[in-house]
C-alpha positions as CSV (number, residue, x, y, z in Angstrom):
1,M,0.0,0.0,0.0
2,N,3.0,2.3,0.4
3,F,3.2,2.3,-3.4
4,L,-0.2,3.9,-3.6
5,K,0.7,6.6,-1.0
6,E,3.9,7.5,-2.9
7,M,2.1,7.9,-6.3
8,S,1.8,11.2,-7.8
9,P,-1.6,12.5,-8.9
10,V,-0.7,12.1,-12.5
11,Q,0.3,8.4,-12.0
12,A,-2.9,7.8,-10.1
13,C,-4.9,9.4,-12.9
14,L,-3.1,7.2,-15.4
15,I,-3.8,4.0,-13.4
16,G,-7.4,5.1,-12.9
17,L,-7.8,5.6,-16.7
18,F,-6.2,2.3,-17.4
19,I,-8.6,0.5,-15.0
20,A,-11.5,2.4,-16.4
21,G,-10.5,1.5,-19.9
22,I,-10.3,-2.2,-18.9
23,A,-13.7,-2.0,-17.3
24,F,-15.1,-0.2,-20.3
25,V,-13.8,-2.9,-22.6
26,F,-15.2,-5.7,-20.5
27,V,-18.6,-4.0,-20.0
28,F,-19.2,-3.1,-23.7
29,K,-17.7,-6.3,-24.9
30,G,-20.1,-8.1,-22.7
31,L,-23.0,-6.1,-24.2
32,S,-21.9,-6.9,-27.7
33,Q,-21.6,-10.6,-26.7
34,D,-25.2,-10.4,-25.5
35,K,-26.2,-9.0,-28.9
36,Q,-24.3,-11.8,-30.6
37,I,-26.0,-14.4,-28.3
38,K,-29.4,-13.0,-29.1
39,T,-28.6,-13.0,-32.8
40,L,-27.4,-16.6,-32.6
41,K,-30.5,-17.7,-30.7
42,N,-32.7,-16.1,-33.5
43,K,-30.7,-17.9,-36.1
44,K,-31.0,-21.1,-34.2
45,S,-34.8,-20.8,-33.9
46,Q,-35.0,-20.0,-37.7
47,L,-32.9,-23.1,-38.4
48,Y,-35.1,-25.2,-36.3
49,K,-38.1,-23.8,-38.1
50,K,-36.5,-24.5,-41.5
51,N,-35.5,-28.0,-40.3
52,S,-39.1,-28.7,-39.2
53,E,-40.4,-27.5,-42.7
54,A,-37.8,-29.7,-44.4
55,D,-38.9,-32.7,-42.2
56,T,-42.5,-32.0,-43.2
57,L,-41.6,-31.9,-46.9
58,I,-39.6,-35.2,-46.5
59,E,-42.6,-36.9,-44.9
60,E,-44.9,-35.6,-47.7
61,A,-42.4,-36.9,-50.3
62,K,-42.4,-40.3,-48.6
63,A,-46.2,-40.4,-48.6
64,Y,-46.3,-39.4,-52.3
65,K,-43.8,-42.1,-53.2
66,K,-45.7,-44.7,-51.2
67,Q,-48.9,-43.6,-53.0
68,L,-47.2,-43.9,-56.4
69,E,-46.0,-47.3,-55.5
70,S,-49.6,-48.3,-54.4
71,L,-50.9,-47.2,-57.8
72,G,-48.6,-49.6,-59.4
73,N,-49.1,-49.9,-63.1
74,T,-52.4,-48.0,-63.2
75,I,-51.0,-44.9,-64.9
76,N,-49.3,-47.1,-67.6
77,K,-52.6,-48.9,-68.2
78,V,-54.4,-45.5,-68.7
79,I,-51.7,-44.5,-71.2
80,K,-52.2,-47.8,-73.0
81,Y,-56.0,-47.2,-73.4
82,I,-55.6,-43.5,-74.1
83,P,-52.6,-43.5,-76.4
84,K,-50.4,-40.6,-77.1
85,D,-50.4,-41.1,-80.9
86,M,-54.2,-41.3,-81.4
87,S,-55.3,-39.5,-84.5
88,S,-58.4,-39.1,-86.6
89,S,-57.1,-41.6,-89.2
90,K,-56.4,-44.2,-86.6
91,M,-59.9,-43.7,-85.2
92,M,-61.4,-44.0,-88.7
93,K,-59.5,-47.2,-89.3
94,S,-60.7,-48.7,-86.0
95,L,-64.3,-47.9,-86.7
96,T,-64.2,-49.2,-90.3
97,D,-62.5,-52.4,-89.3
98,S,-65.2,-53.0,-86.6
99,A,-67.9,-52.2,-89.2
100,K,-66.5,-54.6,-91.7
101,L,-66.3,-57.4,-89.0
102,A,-70.0,-56.7,-88.1
103,G,-71.0,-56.9,-91.8
104,V,-72.6,-53.4,-92.1
105,N,-72.3,-51.2,-95.1
106,I,-70.1,-48.2,-94.6
107,I,-71.7,-45.1,-96.1
108,G,-69.2,-42.6,-94.8
109,V,-66.5,-41.9,-92.3
110,S,-65.2,-38.4,-91.7
111,E,-63.3,-36.3,-89.2
112,T,-65.4,-33.9,-87.3
113,R,-64.5,-30.4,-88.5
114,G,-65.5,-26.9,-87.5
115,R,-65.8,-27.9,-83.9
116,K,-63.3,-27.3,-81.2
117,N,-62.3,-30.6,-79.5
118,N,-62.8,-30.8,-75.8
119,S,-59.7,-31.5,-73.8
120,S,-58.3,-31.4,-70.4
121,E,-54.8,-31.2,-69.0
122,L,-54.4,-35.0,-69.5
123,Y,-56.2,-35.8,-72.7
124,E,-57.6,-34.5,-76.0
125,E,-60.7,-35.7,-77.7
126,V,-60.5,-37.1,-81.3
127,P,-64.0,-37.1,-82.7
128,V,-65.0,-39.0,-85.9
129,N,-68.4,-39.3,-87.6
130,I,-69.5,-42.5,-89.2
131,N,-72.6,-43.4,-91.2
132,L,-73.6,-47.1,-91.6
133,E,-76.4,-49.2,-93.1
134,G,-77.4,-52.6,-92.0
135,N,-79.9,-54.6,-89.9
136,F,-80.4,-53.9,-86.2
137,T,-78.3,-57.0,-85.2
138,Q,-75.4,-55.9,-87.4
139,I,-75.4,-52.4,-85.9
140,M,-75.4,-53.9,-82.4
141,V,-72.5,-56.2,-83.4
142,F,-70.6,-53.2,-84.6
143,I,-71.1,-51.4,-81.3
144,A,-70.1,-54.6,-79.4
145,K,-66.9,-54.8,-81.5
146,L,-65.9,-51.4,-80.4
147,T,-65.8,-52.7,-76.8
148,E,-63.0,-55.1,-77.9
149,L,-60.7,-52.2,-79.0
150,E,-57.7,-51.5,-76.9
151,N,-58.4,-47.8,-76.9
152,I,-61.2,-46.1,-75.1
153,V,-63.9,-45.0,-77.6
154,T,-67.1,-43.4,-76.5
155,M,-70.3,-42.6,-78.5
156,K,-71.2,-39.0,-78.2
157,K,-74.4,-38.9,-80.2
158,F,-76.2,-41.2,-82.6
159,V,-79.2,-41.4,-84.9
160,I,-81.0,-44.6,-86.0
161,K,-83.5,-44.4,-88.8
162,S,-85.5,-47.0,-90.5
163,K,-84.8,-47.3,-94.3
164,S,-87.5,-47.1,-96.9
165,R,-90.1,-49.8,-97.2
166,T,-88.2,-51.4,-100.1
167,N,-85.4,-52.3,-97.7
168,E,-87.4,-54.0,-94.9
169,G,-85.4,-54.5,-91.8
170,M,-82.6,-52.2,-92.8
171,I,-81.7,-49.2,-90.8
172,S,-79.2,-46.3,-91.1
173,F,-77.0,-45.5,-88.2
174,A,-75.1,-42.2,-87.9
175,A,-72.9,-41.5,-84.9
176,T,-70.1,-39.4,-83.6
177,F,-67.4,-41.5,-81.8
178,I,-64.8,-40.0,-79.6
179,G,-61.3,-41.4,-79.2
180,Y,-58.9,-40.0,-76.6
181,K,-55.3,-38.8,-77.0
182,Y,-53.0,-38.6,-74.0
183,K,-51.4,-35.2,-73.7
184,S,-47.9,-35.3,-72.2
185,V,-47.1,-32.4,-69.9
186,I,-43.5,-32.4,-71.2
187,D,-44.7,-31.9,-74.8
188,E,-46.8,-28.8,-73.7
189,V,-43.7,-27.2,-72.0
190,K,-41.7,-27.5,-75.3
């Protein structure tokens, strides 16, 4: 303690300033460390939130994959029955082949024009008109033959009329049949 008594006022001021400087550094450094700790805690909570969101996405992806696996080959079957390469000419060929097998007279087969085809995100309609002539049984056999096609074909509208009295038992049949063309999402992006 004798050292403190022998100090000059200038030396005491210098030592006091030195101690105050050290205290200042520790106090303000401590405050900045508190700010850093708060910042790190905020980052930590944000990371936990992002991690939780990522876990949710992973679980959803696993559920989606499991659902796809449970569907099995269903999508491929749909694509088989609704081919990507369906065209009016292929529809006409299918209809005329079925008509020939049924034994009906083919009066005319034509592509439906002037009418916008209905479609969705997955498919496009391919409409074809057909006019036939035959007896009722032959017309029914023709329609039954269409159920044997590998492609889905629906009948949109039809008209059955009795022929003149000279052709007893003969009827005329006119219908619009719809084939379906699978639309690839990848093709639409291009």
